[in-house]
MARVEXNU-174208 format. One record per residue: residue number from 1; residue in three letters; x, y, z of N, C-alpha, C in turn. Coordinates in Angstrom, 3 decimals, decimal comma. Layout:
# MARVEXNU-174208
NUM | ALA | X | Y | Z | X | Y | Z | X | Y | Z
...
# end
This chain:
# MARVEXNU-174208
1 | UNK | 80,340 | 2,300 | 42,825 | 79,082 | 1,957 | 42,888 | 78,865 | 0,411 | 42,525
2 | UNK | 79,459 | 0,094 | 41,370 | 79,479 | -1,282 | 40,974 | 79,878 | -2,275 | 41,824
3 | UNK | 81,163 | -1,978 | 42,317 | 81,979 | -2,646 | 43,231 | 81,053 | -3,019 | 44,518
4 | UNK | 80,353 | -2,202 | 45,036 | 79,500 | -2,224 | 46,221 | 78,423 | -3,122 | 45,755
5 | UNK | 77,827 | -3,158 | 44,649 | 76,732 | -4,149 | 44,154 | 77,374 | -5,503 | 44,047
6 | UNK | 78,582 | -5,878 | 43,469 | 79,207 | -6,996 | 43,167 | 79,505 | -7,353 | 44,497
7 | UNK | 79,905 | -6,733 | 45,596 | 80,423 | -7,342 | 46,855 | 79,297 | -7,792 | 47,617
8 | UNK | 77,900 | -7,167 | 47,377 | 76,865 | -7,587 | 48,327 | 76,423 | -8,953 | 47,363
9 | UNK | 76,466 | -8,938 | 46,042 | 75,965 | -10,326 | 45,511 | 76,915 | -11,417 | 46,158
10 | UNK | 78,213 | -11,383 | 46,206 | 79,119 | -12,338 | 46,704 | 78,796 | -12,632 | 48,078
11 | UNK | 78,448 | -11,555 | 48,979 | 78,263 | -11,933 | 50,279 | 76,826 | -12,590 | 50,781
12 | UNK | 75,964 | -12,498 | 49,797 | 74,693 | -13,114 | 49,855 | 74,560 | -14,420 | 49,409
13 | UNK | 75,870 | -14,827 | 48,649 | 75,777 | -16,282 | 48,262 | 76,170 | -17,112 | 49,313
14 | UNK | 75,511 | -18,412 | 49,273 | 75,895 | -19,333 | 50,295 | 76,683 | -20,553 | 49,631
15 | UNK | 77,037 | -20,452 | 48,455 | 77,560 | -21,652 | 47,839 | 78,632 | -21,378 | 46,885
16 | UNK | 79,797 | -21,198 | 47,248 | 80,995 | -20,877 | 46,418 | 82,058 | -22,095 | 46,269
17 | UNK | 82,499 | -22,484 | 45,052 | 83,337 | -23,318 | 44,707 | 84,379 | -23,221 | 43,652
18 | UNK | 85,533 | -23,426 | 43,874 | 86,600 | -23,240 | 42,813 | 86,467 | -24,398 | 41,902
19 | UNK | 86,433 | -24,182 | 40,736 | 86,475 | -25,312 | 39,876 | 87,636 | -25,024 | 38,857
20 | UNK | 88,622 | -26,199 | 38,675 | 89,712 | -26,216 | 37,872 | 89,105 | -26,931 | 36,617
21 | UNK | 89,092 | -26,287 | 35,497 | 88,494 | -26,630 | 34,372 | 89,693 | -27,214 | 33,416
22 | UNK | 90,866 | -26,686 | 33,455 | 91,973 | -27,272 | 32,821 | 93,218 | -26,815 | 33,667
23 | UNK | 94,528 | -27,109 | 33,052 | 95,714 | -27,240 | 33,871 | 95,956 | -25,525 | 34,289
24 | UNK | 95,531 | -24,618 | 33,485 | 95,755 | -23,279 | 33,731 | 94,562 | -22,448 | 34,207
25 | UNK | 93,314 | -23,005 | 34,222 | 92,254 | -22,180 | 34,513 | 91,074 | -22,565 | 35,669
26 | UNK | 91,188 | -21,737 | 36,585 | 90,300 | -21,914 | 37,747 | 89,360 | -20,976 | 37,901
27 | UNK | 88,029 | -21,389 | 38,069 | 86,967 | -20,360 | 38,104 | 86,228 | -20,437 | 39,288
28 | UNK | 85,379 | -19,617 | 39,770 | 84,629 | -19,690 | 40,868 | 83,146 | -19,809 | 40,448
29 | UNK | 82,458 | -20,639 | 41,203 | 81,001 | -20,922 | 40,799 | 80,247 | -20,603 | 42,070
30 | UNK | 79,148 | -19,995 | 41,882 | 78,253 | -19,432 | 42,897 | 77,229 | -20,321 | 43,203
31 | UNK | 76,650 | -20,903 | 42,067 | 75,402 | -21,941 | 42,396 | 75,569 | -23,149 | 41,942
32 | UNK | 74,655 | -24,144 | 42,402 | 74,699 | -25,311 | 42,096 | 74,475 | -25,487 | 40,594
33 | UNK | 73,454 | -24,781 | 40,054 | 73,082 | -24,897 | 38,673 | 74,295 | -24,519 | 37,683
34 | UNK | 75,185 | -23,577 | 37,913 | 76,245 | -23,052 | 37,392 | 77,313 | -24,318 | 37,432
35 | UNK | 77,480 | -25,031 | 38,633 | 78,356 | -26,107 | 38,547 | 77,783 | -27,107 | 37,726
36 | UNK | 76,792 | -27,462 | 37,757 | 76,206 | -28,455 | 36,799 | 76,545 | -28,108 | 35,325
37 | UNK | 76,321 | -26,965 | 35,107 | 76,330 | -26,331 | 33,543 | 77,997 | -26,671 | 33,348
38 | UNK | 78,874 | -26,103 | 34,112 | 80,252 | -26,178 | 33,844 | 80,800 | -27,566 | 33,668
39 | UNK | 80,230 | -28,485 | 34,666 | 80,608 | -29,898 | 34,584 | 80,121 | -30,642 | 33,394
40 | UNK | 79,035 | -29,888 | 32,748 | 78,469 | -30,810 | 31,549 | 79,470 | -30,247 | 30,169
41 | UNK | 79,860 | -29,059 | 30,360 | 80,808 | -28,489 | 29,363 | 82,244 | -29,164 | 29,449
42 | UNK | 82,730 | -29,157 | 30,641 | 84,119 | -29,804 | 30,967 | 83,994 | -30,996 | 31,955
43 | UNK | 83,665 | -32,180 | 31,443 | 83,604 | -33,330 | 32,155 | 84,820 | -33,635 | 33,222
44 | UNK | 85,791 | -33,214 | 32,979 | 87,099 | -33,479 | 33,423 | 87,417 | -32,468 | 34,617
45 | UNK | 86,443 | -31,451 | 34,944 | 86,793 | -30,370 | 35,748 | 86,841 | -31,192 | 37,119
46 | UNK | 87,716 | -30,280 | 38,101 | 87,770 | -30,938 | 39,297 | 87,591 | -29,842 | 40,273
47 | UNK | 86,601 | -30,090 | 41,397 | 86,420 | -29,131 | 42,500 | 87,543 | -28,995 | 43,532
48 | UNK | 87,935 | -27,645 | 43,634 | 89,104 | -27,391 | 44,500 | 88,480 | -26,478 | 45,602
49 | UNK | 88,768 | -26,973 | 46,926 | 88,214 | -26,136 | 48,137 | 89,338 | -25,078 | 48,408
# end
């Protein structure tokens, strides 16, 4: 049941970006607000499409 709810959240999202915050770590960001927060914490982060 959790997997279904999680899948519907991702499906409803319109903004998905991969963000490389260091040499080993890549995260997925769903919203522009989250992207702004991560960029504030890690100014050297690079967006990967």
